[in-house]
N, C-alpha and C positions, 0 to 999 in steps of 0.2 A: 733694589729689592728684586729678586727673581720672580718669574711668573708663578712658580710654585709657592713662594712665600706670600705673594699677593693673594693667591687663591686660598691659602691656609688662613690668612688674616680675614678675608671676606667670609669664609666658612665659620670662623670663630665668632665674628660679629653677628652672623645670621643665627647661630646657636644661642647667643645671648639674647637676641631679640625674641626668638621663639620661646625661650624660658620665661622672659618677662610677660609675653602674651599669655602663656600658660597660667602664670600666677594671676593675671588679670581675669581671665575667663573663669578660673576656679573660684575666685572671689565673687564674681557675678553669679555663678551657679549656686554658691553657698548662700547668697543673699535672697534667693528666690523664695517667695511665700508659697505655701502649699497650693494655692490657687493658680500661681504663675507657672509652677513646675510642669504640669501637663502641656501647657502651651509651648514652653521651651523644648520639651521632649519631642513634641510633634514637629516643630520647626526644624530642630536639629536632624531628626530622622529624614525629613524631606530634603534638606540641604546636603546631607552626607550621601544620600542616594543619588542626587543629581551630580555631585562631584565624583562619586564612584563611577558612574556611567561615563562621564567625561574622561576620567583617567583611563578606563578600560578601552576607550576608543582613541586614545592618544598614543604617542610613542614615549610616554613617561617611563623612566627606568624602573625596574622591579623594586629597587630599594625605596623609591618614592611611593609606590603603591603600598608596599609593606608598612612603611612608616605611617601612611595615611590610615590604613586599617588598624594598626596598633593604637594610634591616637584616638580614632573614633571609638574603639572599645573602651579606652580609658575614660573618655567623656561620658559614654553611656554608663559606665560604672559610677561616675559622679552624679549624673542626672537621674539615672534609672531608665528602664525601657519604657517606651510609650505603649499604651494599650492599643488594641486594634482600632478602636473608635477615635483615637487621638491623632493618628498619622495624617499628615498633610499630603 
């Protein structure tokens, strides 16, 4: 197997893993009760802000940053936006 084939296989495996995690996280978000949702919104806002800062201060490729931002927006669409008094 060539290096390119090995990398392509690893990328395909990572994509499958990411899709499985997306399904898992979506199911968790869907199962939240109304009282749990604001907590999750606030925690997610805090975590995504921290990771965004780390990404911006790193040498991560633009494609990584763009995918992060895209998926954060998708998660916010699922969870909803936290209100100002809910952010962590």
